[in-house]
C-alpha positions in Angstrom: -5.4 -8.2 74.1 -8.8 -7.4 72.7 -9.5 -7.1 69.0 -11.4 -3.9 68.1 -12.2 -3.9 64.4 -9.3 -6.2 63.7 -6.8 -4.0 65.7 -5.4 -5.4 68.9 -5.7 -3.1 72.0 -4.2 -4.1 75.4 -6.9 -4.8 77.9 -5.3 -2.6 80.6 -5.5 0.4 78.2 -9.2 -0.3 77.6 -9.8 -0.6 81.4 -7.8 2.7 81.9 -9.8 4.5 79.3 -13.1 3.3 80.8 -12.2 4.3 84.4 -10.9 7.7 83.3 -14.1 8.3 81.3 -16.1 7.7 84.5 -13.8 10.1 86.4 -14.2 12.8 83.7 -17.9 12.4 83.6 -18.2 12.7 87.4 -15.8 15.7 87.4 -17.8 17.4 84.7 -21.1 16.9 86.5 -19.6 18.4 89.7 -18.0 21.3 87.9 -21.0 22.3 85.8 -23.5 21.8 88.6 -21.7 24.3 90.8 -21.8 27.1 88.2 -24.4 29.8 89.2 -27.4 30.6 87.0 -29.3 33.9 87.2 -32.9 32.7 86.8 -35.0 29.6 87.5 -35.4 29.1 83.8 -31.6 29.1 83.3 -31.2 26.6 86.2 -33.8 24.2 84.6 -32.2 24.5 81.1 -28.7 24.1 82.5 -29.7 21.0 84.5 -31.1 19.4 81.4 -27.9 20.1 79.5 -25.5 18.7 82.0 -25.4 15.1 80.6 -24.6 16.5 77.1 -21.9 18.9 78.3 -20.4 16.2 80.5 -20.3 13.7 77.7 -18.8 16.2 75.3 -16.1 17.1 77.8 -15.3 13.4 78.4 -15.2 12.6 74.7 -13.0 15.6 73.8 -10.6 14.8 76.7 -10.3 11.2 75.6 -9.4 12.2 72.0 -6.9 14.9 73.2 -5.3 12.5 75.7 -5.0 9.8 73.0 -3.4 12.3 70.6 -0.9 13.3 73.4 0.1 9.6 73.6 -1.4 9.0 77.0 -2.8 5.7 75.9 0.4 4.3 74.5 1.3 0.9 76.0 4.9 1.9 76.3 4.4 5.2 78.2 5.0 4.7 82.0 2.1 6.0 84.0 4.3 7.8 86.6 7.0 9.4 84.4 7.5 13.2 84.3 6.7 13.1 80.6 3.2 11.6 81.5 2.5 14.4 83.9 3.5 17.1 81.4 1.3 15.5 78.7 -1.6 15.3 81.1 -1.4 19.0 82.0 -1.1 19.9 78.3 -4.0 17.6 77.4 -6.3 19.2 80.1 -5.5 22.7 78.8 -6.2 21.8 75.2 -9.2 19.7 76.1 -10.8 22.5 78.1 -10.2 25.0 75.3 -11.6 22.6 72.7 -14.7 21.8 74.8 -15.4 25.5 75.3 -15.1 26.1 71.5 -17.4 23.2 70.9 -19.9 24.7 73.3 -19.7 28.0 71.5 -20.3 26.4 68.1 -23.1 24.0 69.1 -26.8 24.9 69.1 -28.1 26.7 72.2 -30.6 23.8 72.8 -27.6 21.6 73.7 -25.6 24.3 75.5 -28.1 26.8 76.8 -25.4 28.9 78.5 -21.7 29.3 77.9 -19.8 26.2 78.9 -18.3 26.6 82.3 -16.6 23.6 83.9 -15.2 25.7 86.7 -12.0 25.4 88.7 -13.6 22.7 90.9 -14.4 20.5 87.9 -11.0 20.9 86.3 -9.3 20.1 89.6 -11.4 17.0 90.3 -10.8 15.8 86.7 -7.0 16.3 86.8 -6.5 14.9 90.3 -8.8 12.0 89.5 -7.0 10.9 86.4 -3.6 11.3 88.1 -4.8 9.0 90.9 -6.2 6.5 88.4 -2.9 6.4 86.5 -0.9 6.0 89.7 -3.1 3.1 90.7 -2.8 1.5 87.3 0.9 1.9 87.3 1.1 0.1 90.7 -1.2 -2.7 89.5 1.0 -3.1 86.3 4.1 -3.4 88.4 2.4 -6.1 90.5 1.5 -7.9 87.3 -2.2 -7.7 87.7 -2.7 -7.1 83.9 0.0 -9.5 82.8 -0.8 -12.9 81.4 1.6 -15.7 82.2 3.0 -17.3 79.0 4.8 -20.6 78.4 6.7 -21.0 75.1 7.1 -24.3 73.4 10.3 -24.1 71.5 13.8 -22.8 72.0 14.9 -22.3 68.3 15.8 -19.3 66.3 12.1 -18.4 65.9 11.8 -17.3 69.5 14.9 -15.1 69.6 13.0 -11.9 68.9 10.3 -12.8 71.4 13.0 -13.5 74.1 14.5 -10.1 73.4 11.2 -8.2 73.5 9.2 -10.0 76.2 11.0 -8.4 79.3 9.9 -4.9 78.2 6.3 -5.9 77.4 3.8 -4.7 80.1 1.0 -7.1 78.9 2.5 -10.5 79.4 5.3 -12.4 81.3 7.1 -15.2 79.7 7.6 -17.7 82.5 9.9 -19.9 80.6 10.6 -22.1 77.5 10.2 -25.8 76.9 12.7 -27.4 74.6 11.5 -30.2 72.2 13.6 -33.3 71.9 17.1 -32.8 70.3 16.4 -29.1 69.9 19.1 -26.5 69.4 18.9 -23.7 72.0 19.0 -20.0 70.9 18.0 -18.6 74.2 19.8 -18.6 77.6 19.7 -22.0 79.4 18.3 -20.5 82.7 15.1 -19.5 80.9 14.5 -23.1 79.8 12.2 -25.1 82.1 13.5 -28.6 82.8 11.0 -31.5 82.3 11.6 -34.3 84.7 10.8 -38.0 84.0 7.1 -38.5 83.5 6.4 -34.7 83.8 4.0 -33.3 81.2 3.3 -29.9 79.8 0.0 -29.9 81.7 1.9 -30.3 85.0 4.2 -27.4 84.2 1.2 -25.3 83.3 -0.4 -26.1 86.6 2.8 -25.6 88.6 3.5 -22.1 87.1 -0.2 -20.9 86.7 0.2 -20.5 83.0 -2.5 -18.6 81.1 -1.5 -19.4 77.5 1.0 -21.5 75.6 2.8 -20.2 72.5 3.8 -22.8 70.0 7.1 -21.9 68.3 8.1 -25.4 67.0 9.0 -25.4 63.3 9.4 -29.2 62.7 6.3 -31.0 63.7 6.9 -34.3 62.0 8.1 -37.6 63.4 5.9 -37.7 66.4 8.0 -35.2 68.4 5.2 -32.6 68.5 3.1 -33.0 71.8 -0.3 -32.7 70.3 -2.1 -34.7 73.0 -0.5 -32.8 75.8 -1.4 -29.4 74.2 -4.9 -30.7 73.7 -5.1 -31.6 77.3 -4.1 -28.1 78.3 -6.6 -26.6 75.8 -9.4 -28.6 77.4 -8.4 -27.2 80.8 -9.0 -23.6 79.6 -5.4 -22.7 78.7 -5.0 -20.8 75.4 -2.8 -22.4 72.8 -1.6 -20.0 70.1 0.9 -20.0 67.2 3.9 -17.8 67.5 3.1 -15.5 64.5 -0.5 -14.9 65.8 0.8 -14.3 69.3 3.4 -11.8 68.1 0.9 -10.0 65.9 -1.6 -9.7 68.8 0.9 -8.6 71.5 3.3 -6.5 69.5 1.1 -5.3 66.6 3.7 -6.6 64.1 3.9 -9.5 61.7 6.9 -11.5 62.7 9.0 -12.1 59.5 11.2 -14.8 61.2 8.3 -17.2 61.6 6.2 -16.1 58.7 5.1 -18.7 56.1 2.8 -18.3 53.1 0.2 -20.8 54.5 -0.3 -18.7 57.6 -1.0 -15.6 55.4 -3.3 -17.5 53.0 -5.3 -19.3 55.6 -5.4 -16.8 58.4 -7.6 -13.8 58.9 -6.9 -10.4 57.4 -5.5 -9.1 54.1 -9.0 -8.2 53.1 -9.6 -6.0 50.0 -13.1 -5.0 48.9 -14.9 -2.4 46.9 -16.8 -0.9 49.9 -13.8 -0.8 52.2 -11.7 0.9 49.5 -14.5 3.4 48.7 -14.8 4.3 52.4 -11.1 4.7 52.7 -11.0 7.0 49.7 -13.8 9.1 51.1 -12.0 9.2 54.4 -8.8 10.3 52.7 -10.6 13.2 50.8 -12.3 14.5 54.0 -9.2 14.4 56.2 -6.9 15.8 53.5 -9.3 18.5 52.6 -9.7 19.6 56.3 -5.9 19.4 56.8 -5.3 21.5 53.7 -7.6 24.3 54.9 -6.0 24.2 58.4 -2.4 24.2 57.1 -2.5 26.4 54.0 -1.1 29.4 55.9 1.6 27.3 57.4 2.6 25.9 53.9 2.7 29.5 52.5 5.1 30.6 55.3 7.2 27.5 54.9 7.5 28.0 51.2 8.6 31.6 51.7 11.2 30.7 54.3 12.7 28.0 52.1 12.9 30.5 49.2 14.5 33.2 51.3 17.1 30.9 52.7 18.3 29.0 49.6 16.2 30.1 46.7 14.2 27.8 44.5 12.9 25.3 43.9 10.7 25.3 47.0 9.1 21.9 46.2 11.0 18.7 46.0 9.8 16.0 43.6 11.0 12.4 43.8 10.0 9.2 42.2 8.5 6.7 44.7 6.9 3.2 44.4 3.2 3.1 45.0 0.4 0.6 45.1 0.9 -2.4 42.8 4.6 -1.5 42.3 3.6 1.5 40.1 5.9 4.5 40.3 4.6 8.1 40.9 6.0 11.5 41.7 5.9 12.4 45.4 5.8 16.1 46.3 7.5 17.5 49.5 8.9 20.8 50.7 12.6 20.9 49.9 14.5 20.4 53.2 18.0 19.7 51.8 20.5 21.6 49.7 19.9 21.4 46.0 23.1 19.4 45.6 22.2 16.9 48.3 22.8 13.9 45.9 25.4 15.4 43.6 27.1 12.0 43.5 24.1 10.7 41.6 23.6 7.8 44.1 20.4 7.8 46.3 21.2 8.0 50.1 19.1 7.4 53.2 18.8 10.4 55.5 21.0 10.3 58.5 20.7 11.7 62.1 21.9 15.3 62.0 22.3 15.1 58.2 24.7 17.9 57.1 22.8 18.1 53.8 19.8 19.6 55.6 19.3 23.4 55.5 18.4 25.3 58.7 14.8 25.8 57.6 14.8 22.1 56.4 15.8 20.9 59.9 12.9 22.7 61.5 10.2 21.6 58.9 11.4 18.0 59.1 11.3 18.1 62.9 7.6 19.2 62.9 6.8 17.3 59.7 5.8 20.4 57.7 7.8 19.1 54.8 5.3 16.3 54.3 2.3 18.6 53.8 2.4 18.9 50.0 1.7 15.2 49.8 -1.9 16.2 50.4 -2.0 16.8 46.6 -0.8 13.3 46.0 -3.7 12.1 48.1 -6.2 14.2 46.0 -4.7 12.7 42.8 -5.3 9.2 44.2 -1.6 8.2 44.2 -1.5 8.1 48.0 -3.7 7.6 50.9 -3.6 9.6 54.1 -2.7 6.5 56.1 -0.6 3.6 54.7 2.9 2.3 54.3 5.4 5.1 53.5 6.4 5.0 49.8 10.0 4.1 49.2 12.3 5.1 46.3 12.7 2.5 43.4 16.5 2.3 44.0 15.9 1.1 47.6 12.9 -1.0 46.7 15.0 -3.0 44.2 17.5 -3.7 47.0 15.0 -4.5 49.7 12.9 -6.9 47.6 15.9 -9.1 47.0 17.1 -9.0 50.6 13.8 -9.1 52.7 11.2 -11.8 52.2 7.6 -10.6 51.6 8.8 -7.0 51.2 6.7 -6.5 48.0 3.5 -7.2 50.0 3.6 -3.7 51.4 2.8 -2.5 47.9 -0.6 -4.2 48.0 -1.9 -1.2 49.9 -1.8 2.5 48.8 1.1 4.3 50.4 0.4 7.0 52.9 1.5 10.3 54.3 1.6 8.6 57.8 1.4 5.0 58.7 1.6 2.4 61.4 5.3 2.0 61.0 5.9 5.7 61.3 4.1 6.1 64.6 5.5 2.9 66.1 9.2 3.1 64.9 11.8 5.7 64.4 13.1 6.9 61.0 14.6 4.0 59.0 18.0 4.3 57.4 19.3 0.7 57.1 18.3 -2.8 56.1 17.6 -3.7 59.7 15.3 -0.7 60.1 13.6 -1.6 56.9 12.9 -5.1 58.2 11.5 -3.8 61.5 9.3 -1.3 59.7 8.1 -3.9 57.2 6.7 -6.0 60.1 4.6 -3.0 61.1 3.6 -2.3 57.5 2.4 -5.9 57.1 0.4 -5.6 60.3 -1.4 -2.6 58.8 -1.9 -4.3 55.4 -3.3 -7.4 57.2 -5.6 -5.5 59.6 -6.3 -2.1 58.1 -9.7 -0.6 58.9 -11.1 2.9 59.5 -10.7 2.4 63.2 -6.9 1.7 62.8 -6.6 4.7 60.5 -8.1 6.9 63.2 -5.8 5.5 65.8 -2.8 6.2 63.5 -4.0 9.8 63.0 -4.2 10.4 66.7 -0.7 8.8 67.2 0.6 11.0 64.4 -0.4 14.1 66.4 1.7 12.8 69.2 4.6 12.2 66.9 4.4 15.8 65.6 4.0 17.4 69.0 6.8 15.5 70.7 9.1 15.3 67.6 9.5 11.5 67.7 11.6 9.9 65.0 12.3 13.0 62.9 15.6 13.5 61.1 
């Protein structure tokens, strides 16, 4: 993993993006160079503009491919879904680049942008080949680091469950401290013979990093000298919470302690970062309002025609600092959805949802009126989703550190929303909290942009809607 502006990005995805950028640039050069020009002056101007046009095409394609979810670590490179997304990305990318060429000054684009069939074909076939190669290398474990875990207690249970599906690392095995209780299958525990050290196991299994997951480090049972020996030989030694945050982009609640949060990096708040985020919110929300105003008017009309008023749904939510505010959404359920007087979580195929409501929830149109909450400063465009006070009162007592998510301004979309499906239980709330705490700890403008691109994917492919 590589930290970019405090957000961890898998190395293989960075390598994939760099190689595909090179392919797109080469394809654009080929395609644009082959387009005919009528005069010598046009040929000269077009030749000078090729670098700009090629760079514009590559940049637009990278953004569109990101918004299609083609740089998600969990998406297999050879799946049918990947192929469909790539074709859709190329269609949209070419259209956006042509529009950009039309809007840009003639000095940058002296003639209408024309990538040509040859350029498009080279770009599409090139990226398909690159992804097939990366998929093959991933299966061979080229991009995987080999991990040894020190500890077999309850703290490593979630890691043991998640590691087999992770494409970025391979847990070779676990070492049990003396008199430890085992919470993972015995075949995964590496035996240590008489006189054998951690360093010898590291050398035997070609370990790249050691994850320390031992809770009790008193009484001389913690192998400090052996770990130091491994560290001096170039093997990374890392705490379990830091490893999980880096590899899974979550803050692991099971192993969290206040000292790690106080002494570690992150959880930064400052005047300039808050001012930049507020400016970002206003710009993005203003642009989105202009783009979606016709859609909101049609949605309001459809809601009214199906079930009458009110069109908007107002609900009290908990915001930054634990202060309550009124959230605005399009009404997607019947007016008597909570006639019992008790708040309820939304369920899959909820029978309280209207026909129009099911559609606008599927494509997230119901969330658009929250733009006005952003303008009023009650919400940010990106942040933890605000929850209802009734559920917050329950969750604060049942989930440690739950109140920390209120240190950031709530958002229309967030890291938990693009990484996890809709939450409707205590277990879901715990899982989403781990993503929310990652955002609160590492939030930056770069992470906000990544979340916005992922939100486009969520809307286009209907992930997690109920």
